[in-house]
VODRENRO-5344 format. One record per residue: residue in one letter; y, z, x of N, C-alpha, C in turn. Coordinates in steps of 0.001 Angstrom, whole numbers, plus 500000, padded with zeros to 6 digits. Last residue first. Layout:
N
AYZXYZXYZX...
This chain:
166
M460096167505343056460956166460343554460665164890343915D458234168949341454459646168588340785460609167500341735D456262168845343406456047167934342095457053167841341600I457384171205345181457068169579345374456695168861344225F457287173393343371458141172998343640458223171398344276D455305174685342116455568173437341392456452172800342002D454902177158343242454088176377343368454296174520343218D458302178396344161456807177818343580456234176838344050M461231178895345015460330178086345389459250178790344957K464065179784342453462914180051343459461905179130344142M467707179985342647466483179117342231465596180099343476R470516180677340846469466181030341776468330180414341420K473380178719340850472423179516340190471252179812340905Q475968177238341206475238178795342044474205179377341366S477093174913340927476267175859339307476171177398339915S479995173691342608478428173985342561478214174981341352G482468173537342012481358172167341693480145172673341375V483452175085345085484231174386343505482689173155343343V482130177624346415482257175986346366482157176009345123G481999180540346495483055179845345722483148178220346263E479380181175349045480392181287347549481140180848347463P477160177928349701478306178930350370478947179410349102I473811177587349090475434177130348823476373178035349299T471411179081348607472089178688349760473231178075350019N470985178146346433470814179972346078470998179977347541E469843175404346294471510176086345680471603177547346112M468726173656348390468490174788347735469600175902347180I468731170394347892469536171113348379469402172556347501K466604168122348618466917168940347629467292170455348489P467256165138349905466396166238350459467268166754349245T467292161740348921467871162958349687467050164237349382I465624158531350123465151159862349347465967160503349844F465567156411351495467006156817351257466785157960349977K463486155184354252463709155734352891464555156389352445F462736151992355775463934153203355193463742153592354111D460658150063355879460750151542356951461672152567356214A461310148643353811460015149333353268460311150403354306V462288146498355578463186147052354554462792148337353978S460980146753358861461174146100357430462256146923356645V460376145672362032461032146893361430461258145945360008G458874143765363752457912144741362981458954145580361882A460458142623365839459577143719366356458984144678365283A461531141038364305460495140387365032459870141410365812K463471142775363100462797142099362623461710141454363081H465208142997365701464330143982364783463346143693363743E465827140457365720465023140739367146464393142268366640P468278139933364002466686139494363935465852140196364887N470590140660362596469967141493364486468539140995364253A471193140156360719472227139886361863471919140429362815E469287140793358870469104139227359293470209138863360450L469432143348359479467987142937359756468291141700360272F471653144184358010471655144508359563470608143610360007K471131143497355337472263142553355904472246143029357591E468483145308354862468537143957354710469443143209355829V470221147768355000469342147489356266468890145767356115D472345147224352817472806147330354157471517147104355401A470596147449350920471063145871351047471661145781352429P469469150042351144468216148853351170469133147315351685S472016151517352932471273151283351267470354150089351948R473571152109354688473291153417353772472548152997352602V473582152502358704473033151494357200472841152593356046K476169152359361252475043153173359525474920152081358902K475329151129364361475916151083363280475282151433362350G474821151978366829475713153047366208476121152488364764G472894150665368288474235150684368644475496151075367775P470386151133366327470765150917367564471775150139367667A471518152811363184471040151847364170471028151768365355R470957155243361528472118155262362568470974154228363402Y470829155543357712470396155396359298471185154981360044F471599158277355574471874157007356135470932157217357309V471829159993352241471304159730353164471318158341353863D473544162516351050473809161110351073472690161284352264M473093165288348250473523164860349614473234163117349804R475162166736346237473903166249346229474050166039348160R476754169542345793476370169068344819474511168227344917Y478358169770347688477494170762347561476087170057346728D481257169108347578481046170152346360479268170804346665S481428167792349490482090168698349695481664169668348578R477785166648350498479360166448349761480209167555349647I476623165909353226476429166800352282477757166583351724T474257163280355249475507163922354438475715164769353637M471620162596357716472171163190356359473846163497356139G469979160243359420471106161308359014471483161483357591R467461158768361049467894159171360114469013160578359972E467501156027363968467865157626363494468003158196361783F466131153599365319466869154706364099466684155327364255G464205153489367054465468152720367496466508152927366348A461639152605364964461764152655366511463530152251366657P462231154184361868461441153199362713462185152992364036S461576157783360802462503156647361002461776155473361857K458146158635359631459350158368360560460291157366360484P458474158651355555458022157919357077458750158239358089L457491161501353892458220160474353869458115159865355277N456055163757353181455131162419353630456346161395353537P457720165967351292457060165786352206456565164070352250K461236165683351081459879165919350429459152165619351130D463210168579352490462343167000351998461540167056351556I465316170829351737464246170970351715464078169115351530V468289172570353397467575171735352397466276171067352849W470476175666352716468893174860353343468987173832352457T472923176911354716472846175962353485471225175681353751R472820180413355811473051178654356138472756178214354682T472622182360354775472820182705356047473428181217356417N470708183285352525471818182222352074473262182554353533D467408182348353629468359183207352978469370182493353114L464131181814354895465046181309353814465539182440353114E464431182960358601464526183279357175464476182303356000I462782181858361174463614181775360827463670182063359244D460066182137362742461328181701363290463001182220362825A458535185404361397458964184242361409460127183743362257P455924187345364023457361186995363060457884185710362795D452710186044364456454502186417364753455209186315363665D450773185650362560450298187022362991452251187280363545C450202183080362881450608183316361549451065185064362004D451184182102366311450174182096364957450873183155363882V452001180153369359452439180796368038451024180945366842N451753178570371654451622180047371436452298180889370571Y452536175393370065451965176361371453452490177594371159Q451433175297366601452480175275367684452154176131368812D449762175467365139449711173580365431450804173849366491D449844177802363955449111177733365401448818176681365956C450743177348361352451586178240363103450711177729364173F450306174243360208450251175756360336450800176135361492W450787171658358057451295172356359277450871173554358771P448484169569355946449411170406356476449863171384357428K447661166432356067447771167397357271448447168225357521E448768164991353665447311164782354642446881165929355399I451317166189353757450456166120352728449056166170352794F452682165448355988452424166970355758451480166856354093N453148163343357584452007163172357471451435164940356663A456079163001357774455408162063357349453656162393357113R456457165898358682456950165563357477456044164323357138I455603166174361492454966166298360709455292166265359375E457486163515362134456092163434362725455270164198361564E460114164928361925459619163682361069457994163474361011Y459938166905364276460124167197362901459349166133361759E459763165331366330458862165770365668458449166549364406E462204164059365916461383163406365970459890164209365688Q463940166587366183463962165955364763462989164782364662T462791168974367894463358167949367563463453166973366572P461432172348367734462698171565368315463190170115368275I461383173878364293460837172269365200461855172126366396L460851177212363427461545175919364411461051174871364595R458901177930360708458951177822362303459917177028362648W458221180203358177459035179449359003459602179230360081K455400181138356650456458181841357399457460180172358047E452598180747355556454229180166354569455598181031355386C450625181284356129451217182684355785452498182359355248K449639178632355734448773179411355567449640180589355333G451657176355356306450413175906355131450034177103355197C454590177512357415453211177288357178452661177134356296Q457579175104356873456781176263356395455128175991356754V459668173867359458458619173708358358458064175010358213A463018172783360597461775173848360226460787173377359455F465562172471362407464310171406361110463710172634361705A469221173049362681467814173210362949466921172536361734G471750172071361428471512173298362394470359173164362919I473317168594361317471387169786361182471647170429361939S476227168438360322475497168166361621474630169300360946S478183165872358007477207167406358244476111167608359178E480879164433357198479681164638357990479558165660358338R481544164419353721481804165244354593480783165012355758V483099162949351089481790163122351724482157164054352562K484607163019347579484713163161349340483485163562349737E484230161057345268483878162216345439484676162293347150M486472158959343610485454159015344397485449160304345038
């Protein structure tokens, strides 16, 4: 079995639909709101208070940190639940989980169903298995640390077809 380690997300960022600069988003909740509507409502620098496309990028896509790119239009986490991710020690892939109220982790639709059966108040509040998406983000391989065993370390580029490939 592969070793999986808990990973913290250092920052949430989105790319401007006009200038393509990366902007930091202060909270996971705000990031999820942007991601949930990204195709219908692309994000632009001027959507953020006191920032426009003429300002320098907040962060650069480089190999000073490992970058992962979420698929656009994933729904926000249900109220009271928080989406989390772990990265495998070989950086080959990530695993997605949700932390339920009370701290329990649910790692699959089957786990969600068991949780909802054991906690009918959430089901009564309208939470369903369909509200949880376990789609994993794409790890940008050119940002994986040097020397990681099992990683291909091949260089990837982001192009217009990137979202279609996910």
